[in-house]
C-alpha positions in Angstrom: 34.6 96.1 47.0 33.4 96.5 50.6 29.9 95.1 50.1 28.7 91.8 51.4 28.5 90.0 48.0 32.0 91.1 46.9 33.6 90.2 50.2 31.9 86.8 50.3 33.0 86.1 46.7 36.5 87.1 47.5 36.7 84.9 50.5 35.3 81.9 48.6 37.6 82.6 45.7 40.6 82.9 47.9 39.8 79.6 49.7 39.1 77.8 46.5 42.2 78.9 44.7 44.5 78.0 47.7 42.7 74.6 48.1 43.1 74.0 44.3 46.8 74.4 44.5 47.0 71.1 46.3 44.2 69.0 44.6 45.9 68.5 41.2 49.3 68.5 43.1 48.2 65.4 45.1 46.5 63.6 42.2 49.4 64.2 39.8 52.2 63.4 42.2 50.4 60.2 43.5 50.3 59.1 39.8 54.0 59.8 39.3 54.9 57.9 42.6 52.8 55.0 41.4 54.6 54.9 38.1 58.0 55.0 39.9 57.0 52.1 42.2 55.7 50.2 39.2 59.0 50.5 37.5 60.7 49.3 40.6 58.5 46.2 40.8 58.9 45.4 37.1 62.6 46.2 36.7 63.8 45.3 40.2 65.9 48.5 40.1 66.4 49.9 43.6 66.7 53.5 42.2 62.9 53.5 41.5 62.1 52.3 44.9 64.1 55.1 46.4 62.4 57.5 44.0 58.9 56.3 45.0 59.7 56.8 48.7 61.4 60.2 48.3 58.7 61.8 46.0 56.1 60.0 48.1 57.1 62.2 51.1 56.4 65.4 49.0 53.1 63.9 48.0 52.1 63.3 51.6 52.8 67.0 52.4 50.5 68.1 49.6 47.8 65.6 50.6 47.8 66.9 54.2 47.5 70.6 53.3 44.8 69.7 50.7 42.7 68.0 53.3 43.0 71.0 55.7 42.1 73.6 53.1 39.2 71.4 51.8 37.6 71.3 55.2 37.8 75.1 55.4 36.2 75.4 52.0 33.3 73.1 53.0 32.5 75.5 55.9 32.1 78.3 53.5 28.8 76.9 52.3 27.2 77.3 55.7 29.0 80.5 56.7 28.6 82.8 53.7 26.4 81.0 51.2 23.6 79.5 53.3 20.8 80.5 50.9 22.7 78.8 48.1 23.1 75.7 50.2 19.4 75.6 50.9 18.6 75.9 47.2 21.0 73.3 45.9 21.6 71.1 49.0 19.5 68.2 47.7 21.6 68.1 44.6 25.0 68.6 46.2 24.4 66.2 49.0 24.6 63.0 47.0 27.8 63.4 45.1 29.6 65.1 48.0 28.5 62.3 50.3 29.8 59.7 47.9 33.1 61.6 47.6 33.6 61.7 51.4 32.3 58.3 52.4 33.7 56.3 49.5 36.4 58.0 47.4 38.2 59.9 50.1 37.8 57.0 52.5 39.4 54.7 49.9 42.2 57.1 49.2 43.1 57.8 52.8 42.8 54.2 54.0 45.2 52.8 51.3 47.5 55.8 51.7 47.9 54.8 55.4 48.6 51.2 54.3 51.1 52.4 51.7 53.0 54.5 54.2 53.3 51.9 57.0 53.8 48.7 55.0 57.2 49.2 53.2 59.1 45.9 53.6 56.1 44.4 55.5 54.1 43.1 52.5 55.0 41.9 49.1 56.2 44.5 46.6 53.2 43.8 44.3 50.7 44.2 47.2 52.4 47.4 48.3 52.2 48.6 44.7 48.5 47.9 44.7 48.0 50.2 47.6 49.4 53.2 45.9 47.4 52.6 42.7 44.3 52.4 44.8 45.3 55.8 46.3 45.6 57.2 42.8 42.1 55.7 41.9 40.6 57.1 45.0 42.0 60.6 44.5 40.7 60.6 40.9 37.3 59.5 42.0 37.2 62.2 44.7 37.8 64.7 41.9 35.0 63.1 39.8 32.3 63.4 42.5 33.3 67.0 43.3 33.2 67.9 39.6 29.8 66.2 39.3 28.5 68.7 41.9 30.3 71.6 40.2 29.0 70.6 36.8 25.4 70.9 38.0 26.2 74.6 38.7 27.4 75.0 35.1 24.6 73.0 33.4 21.7 71.9 35.7 20.1 68.6 34.8 18.1 65.9 36.6 16.1 68.2 38.9 12.8 69.8 39.6 12.1 73.1 41.5 10.0 72.4 44.6 9.1 75.1 47.1 11.9 77.3 45.8 14.6 74.6 46.0 16.2 72.3 43.5 15.5 68.7 44.2 17.1 65.7 42.5 14.9 63.4 40.4 17.5 61.6 38.3 20.9 60.7 39.8 22.1 59.1 36.5 21.5 62.5 34.8 23.7 64.2 37.4 26.7 62.0 36.8 25.9 61.7 33.1 26.0 65.5 32.7 28.2 66.2 29.7 29.8 69.0 31.6 31.1 66.4 34.1 33.1 64.6 31.5 34.5 67.7 29.9 35.6 69.1 33.3 36.8 65.8 34.6 39.0 65.0 31.6 40.4 68.6 31.6 41.1 68.6 35.4 42.7 65.1 35.3 44.9 66.0 32.4 46.0 69.2 34.3 46.7 67.2 37.4 48.9 64.7 35.4 50.8 67.6 33.9 51.3 69.2 37.3 52.6 66.0 38.9 55.2 65.5 36.2 56.2 69.2 36.0 56.7 69.4 39.8 59.0 66.4 39.8 60.9 67.6 36.8 61.2 71.2 38.1 62.3 70.2 41.6 64.8 67.8 40.1 66.1 70.6 38.0 66.6 72.8 41.1 68.7 70.0 42.6 70.7 69.4 39.5 71.6 73.1 39.4 73.0 72.6 43.0 74.6 69.3 41.9 72.8 67.4 44.7 72.3 63.6 44.2 72.8 64.1 40.4 72.2 60.5 39.2 69.0 60.2 41.3 67.6 63.5 40.0 68.5 62.8 36.4 66.3 59.7 36.4 63.5 61.5 38.4 63.6 64.3 35.8 63.2 61.9 32.9 60.2 60.3 34.5 58.7 63.7 35.3 59.2 65.0 31.8 57.5 62.0 30.2 54.5 62.4 32.5 54.4 66.1 31.7 54.5 65.6 28.0 51.6 63.1 28.1 49.6 65.3 30.4 50.2 68.4 28.3 49.0 66.7 25.1 45.9 65.5 27.0 45.2 69.0 28.3 45.2 70.4 24.8 42.8 67.8 23.6 40.5 68.0 26.6 40.6 71.8 26.7 39.8 72.0 23.0 36.7 69.8 23.4 35.6 71.8 26.5 36.0 75.1 24.6 33.9 73.8 21.7 31.2 72.7 24.0 30.9 76.3 25.4 29.8 77.6 22.0 26.4 76.1 22.5 26.3 75.6 26.3 27.6 78.9 27.5 28.1 81.3 24.6 28.6 84.3 26.9 31.6 82.6 28.5 33.0 81.6 25.2 32.7 85.2 23.8 34.2 86.6 26.9 37.2 84.3 26.6 37.8 85.7 23.1 36.9 89.3 24.0 34.2 89.5 21.3 31.3 92.0 21.9 29.9 92.1 18.4 29.3 89.0 16.2 32.4 88.0 14.4 32.9 88.0 10.6 33.1 84.8 8.7 35.8 83.6 8.9 36.4 84.7 12.5 39.7 86.2 13.6 41.3 85.2 16.9 42.2 88.0 19.2 45.8 87.7 20.5 45.6 90.6 22.9 42.9 93.1 23.8 41.3 95.3 26.5 37.6 95.9 27.0 35.7 98.8 28.5 33.4 96.7 30.7 31.1 99.6 31.6 30.5 100.6 28.0 30.5 97.0 26.8 33.0 97.5 24.0 36.6 96.7 23.1 39.1 99.5 23.5 41.8 97.8 21.3 42.8 94.4 20.0 45.3 92.6 17.8 43.7 89.9 15.7 44.9 86.9 13.7 42.7 86.0 10.7 40.9 82.6 10.4 42.3 81.2 13.7 39.1 81.5 15.8 37.1 79.7 13.1 39.6 76.9 13.0 39.7 76.6 16.8 35.9 76.7 17.0 34.8 74.6 14.0 38.0 72.8 12.8 37.7 74.7 9.5 38.7 78.1 8.2 35.1 79.4 8.1 32.3 80.0 10.5 31.2 83.0 12.6 30.9 83.3 16.4 28.3 85.2 18.4 29.5 88.1 20.4 28.6 89.0 24.0 26.0 91.5 23.0 24.1 88.8 21.1 24.5 86.4 24.0 23.3 89.1 26.5 20.1 89.7 24.4 19.4 85.9 24.3 19.8 85.7 28.1 17.5 88.7 28.6 14.9 87.1 26.4 15.2 83.8 28.2 15.6 84.9 31.9 14.4 88.5 31.8 16.1 91.7 32.7 18.0 91.8 35.9 17.0 94.2 38.7 18.7 97.6 38.6 19.3 97.3 34.9 22.1 94.9 35.4 23.3 92.9 32.4 24.5 89.3 32.0 28.0 90.4 31.0 30.8 88.7 33.1 34.2 90.3 34.0 35.5 90.2 30.5 39.1 91.3 31.0 39.7 88.8 33.8 38.3 85.9 31.7 40.1 87.0 28.5 43.5 87.2 30.0 43.0 84.2 32.3 42.4 82.1 29.2 45.6 83.3 27.5 47.7 82.9 30.6 46.3 79.4 31.1 46.9 78.4 27.4 50.3 80.1 27.4 51.6 78.2 30.4 50.1 75.0 29.0 52.0 75.4 25.8 55.2 76.3 27.7 55.1 73.1 29.7 54.5 71.1 26.5 57.5 72.7 24.9 59.8 72.4 27.9 58.9 68.7 28.4 59.5 67.9 24.7 62.8 69.8 24.6 63.9 68.3 27.9 63.3 64.8 26.7 65.1 65.6 23.4 68.1 66.9 25.3 68.3 64.0 27.7 68.0 61.2 25.2 70.6 58.5 25.8 72.8 59.2 22.8 73.2 62.9 23.8 72.4 63.6 27.4 73.4 67.2 27.2 70.6 68.8 29.1 72.4 68.4 32.4 75.2 70.7 31.1 72.7 73.3 29.8 72.2 75.4 32.9 70.0 77.8 31.1 67.6 75.0 30.3 67.7 73.7 33.8 66.8 77.2 35.1 63.8 77.4 32.7 62.7 73.9 33.8 63.1 74.8 37.5 61.0 78.0 37.1 58.4 75.9 35.3 57.7 74.2 38.7 55.4 77.1 39.3 53.7 77.0 35.9 51.0 74.4 36.6 49.9 76.4 39.7 49.3 79.4 37.5 47.7 77.5 34.7 45.3 75.6 37.0 44.3 78.7 38.9 43.6 80.8 35.8 41.6 77.8 34.4 39.3 77.8 37.4 38.9 81.5 37.2 37.5 81.1 33.7 35.2 78.3 34.8 33.8 80.1 37.8 33.8 83.7 36.6 32.4 82.8 33.2 29.0 81.9 34.4 28.4 85.2 36.1 25.9 86.3 37.4 24.8 82.7 38.3 25.8 80.3 41.0 23.6 77.7 39.3 23.4 78.6 35.7 20.0 80.0 34.7 18.4 79.1 38.2 20.1 81.0 41.0 22.1 84.2 41.1 25.1 85.2 43.2 23.1 87.9 45.0 20.4 85.3 45.9 23.0 82.9 47.3 24.7 85.0 50.1 23.8 84.2 53.7 21.3 86.8 55.1 23.0 87.1 58.5 26.6 88.0 57.5 27.9 91.5 57.7 30.7 93.5 56.2 32.6 93.6 59.5 32.4 89.8 60.0 33.5 89.2 56.4 36.4 91.6 56.6 37.7 90.0 59.8 37.3 86.4 58.4 39.0 87.4 55.2 42.0 88.7 57.1 42.1 85.6 59.2 41.9 83.3 56.2 44.5 85.2 54.3 47.0 85.0 57.2 46.1 81.3 57.7 46.6 80.5 54.0 49.8 82.5 53.8 51.1 80.6 56.9 50.2 77.2 55.5 51.8 78.1 52.1 55.0 79.2 53.8 55.1 76.0 55.9 54.5 73.9 52.8 57.3 75.5 51.0 59.6 75.2 54.0 58.8 71.5 54.5 59.4 70.7 50.8 62.7 72.6 50.9 63.7 70.5 54.0 62.8 67.2 52.2 64.7 68.2 49.1 67.8 69.1 51.3 67.6 65.8 53.1 67.9 64.0 49.8 66.9 60.4 48.8 69.6 58.8 51.0 68.5 60.4 54.3 66.8 57.4 55.8 69.6 55.0 54.8 72.2 57.4 56.3 70.2 57.7 59.5 69.8 53.9 59.8 73.6 53.4 59.2 74.4 56.1 61.8 72.2 54.4 64.4 73.7 51.0 63.7 77.3 52.3 64.0 76.7 53.3 67.7 78.0 50.7 70.2 75.4 48.9 72.3 77.8 48.3 75.1 76.2 49.8 78.3 79.7 50.6 79.6 80.7 52.5 76.5 81.4 56.1 77.6 80.1 57.4 74.2 76.8 55.5 74.5 76.4 56.6 78.1 76.8 60.3 77.1 74.4 60.0 74.1 
């Protein structure tokens, strides 16, 4: 692990994972806040206004940390991956420039207007601000994913003097990978926003804080989570099927298949692979399921990793040092099952939560075991999103740009093991500190409660303004 490539990969992976904690957090929570404010404007119910302001404070915290970690991630391209940046810079430049100059500018501008114009503009105009924030955050995700999708499936380019140059911008944004990734990421963000609101509300209900407020917040969060979870299943299924043709090695690794499957293909529930010998050590299979998942019918075979590796060798040639095209199979296999497992868990929890909180029988609030499960599910979307990105990024090994540029070719020529070790330690301490601060600030906001500002205003108005009042003089 103490070689330049491994340390550079670890540093970028650590930075990306920590940054990606807050990207879907911000997108999803912004959407939930917008829904709450929409309900306030349409129903004229002050509870929803209070909810929008309260959960909006949590959203602002995630947005701030997301911006900081995103800047750190951008620096990685110049620090440790300069050869990669030279190769793909002409492609990456356009979508990342649009993201920064248009989408992020739109998002941050209207976020500022939303923060500072409560009671200063009409409710409908103020509502427009937060929906523009939601739109801007989603467009930021789209342009970043357009750049990432080129790495998964290069289109619209030519190789000139050893560098990829864009010749068709429409092909870049029309890349089918963009739309598979965008729909999946967006659905995951929606699920995360709803689950965080429902989970944090469950924590407060367990402590019997602001019970009526958090009951309503939980219902809104559960509805959003249920919709997002269903969308994740649909988007994930479409993306998985696209891998069969586009990245068969990644698909086979997700299923832990080295040899071509039988027809019909069995789905592997659990397994472990000997990655050096390229064979499965053990596995538990369920008949027919993989064929159904892959082709929507109980028949059809699936190529294994050995077949995919032979095809890659034939297309791209053997790698130096007799290296194969096999990715880290166990990490991908288990990441897929963890991601899918937590996705199904959030779907079930949201469906059961809505069932138990229906108007005729609002019994969830007395079921402390269910509230505990829901509270713990606050962390589920972080795990699901992280493992999902591990599959996406590890699955195209050994490429940074699929079929064009390898990881070994991408690392900066002037970095050293010592500099990478020091920077890894610094980044780890920085991220751990930011994470601790984030958790602390959210805890403080939750303890303040939704009535904090009103109580503060009432307290300030209760103080006498008489300059000869002894209490005022002392204060």
